[in-house]
C-alpha positions as CSV (number, residue, x, y, z in Angstrom):
1,M,9.0,-40.4,21.9
2,N,12.3,-41.6,20.8
3,F,14.8,-39.5,19.8
4,D,14.3,-40.4,16.0
5,E,10.7,-39.2,16.4
6,R,11.5,-35.9,17.9
7,L,14.0,-35.3,15.4
8,E,11.7,-35.8,12.4
9,R,9.1,-33.4,14.6
10,L,11.3,-30.9,14.7
11,E,12.5,-31.2,11.3
12,M,9.0,-30.9,10.2
13,E,8.6,-28.1,12.8
14,L,11.6,-26.3,11.1
15,A,10.2,-26.5,7.7
16,H,6.9,-25.1,8.1
17,Q,8.4,-22.4,10.0
18,Q,10.5,-21.4,6.8
19,R,7.8,-21.8,4.6
20,M,5.9,-19.3,7.0
21,T,8.6,-16.9,6.8
22,D,9.2,-17.3,3.3
23,N,5.6,-16.3,2.8
24,L,5.6,-13.4,5.3
25,N,8.6,-12.2,3.3
26,D,6.9,-12.2,0.1
27,A,3.7,-10.3,1.6
28,V,6.0,-7.5,2.7
29,S,7.7,-7.0,-0.4
30,Q,4.6,-7.1,-2.3
31,Q,3.7,-4.6,0.4
32,S,6.5,-2.4,0.0
33,L,6.1,-2.4,-4.2
34,D,2.5,-1.4,-3.5
35,I,3.2,1.3,-1.1
36,M,6.1,2.8,-3.3
37,R,3.7,2.6,-6.5
38,M,1.3,4.6,-4.2
39,H,3.5,7.3,-2.8
40,R,4.6,7.9,-7.1
41,T,0.6,8.2,-7.7
42,I,0.1,10.7,-4.8
43,E,3.2,12.8,-5.9
44,R,2.0,12.9,-9.5
45,L,-1.5,14.1,-8.3
46,A,-0.1,16.6,-5.9
47,K,2.0,17.8,-9.0
48,Q,-1.0,17.5,-11.5
49,L,-2.8,19.8,-8.7
50,E,-0.4,22.1,-7.9
51,E,0.0,22.9,-11.7
52,M,-3.8,23.2,-12.1
53,V,-3.8,25.8,-9.5
54,I,-0.7,28.0,-10.6
55,N,-2.5,27.4,-14.3
56,S,-5.4,28.6,-12.8
57,E,-6.8,31.9,-14.6
58,S,-9.6,32.6,-12.7
59,D,-9.2,35.4,-10.0
60,E,-12.3,33.3,-7.8
61,P,-11.2,31.0,-5.0
62,L,-10.8,27.3,-5.3
63,R,-14.0,25.8,-4.1
64,D,-14.2,22.6,-2.5
65,I,-16.6,20.1,-4.5
66,A,-17.5,18.6,-1.2
67,D,-19.1,22.1,-0.1
68,E,-21.4,22.3,-3.0
69,K,-24.9,21.1,-3.1
70,P,-25.9,18.5,-5.6
71,P,-28.0,19.8,-8.6
72,H,-31.3,18.6,-7.3
73,Y,-31.2,21.0,-4.6
């Protein structure tokens, strides 16, 4: 393999590496945005749950739905 062929091969590999790096960067950026959205949603849901607990006028303790039997039992 002569110098020109080696140089061309290295340039092609570098272009491929740069494309892969750009793709990975795009994926990480998108995941970061998704995580930020999820955090905001979780914070909003936590606030809503807290407000529900505070505004609850019932004297009985909150029940865990997972512990309740389905209606057909």
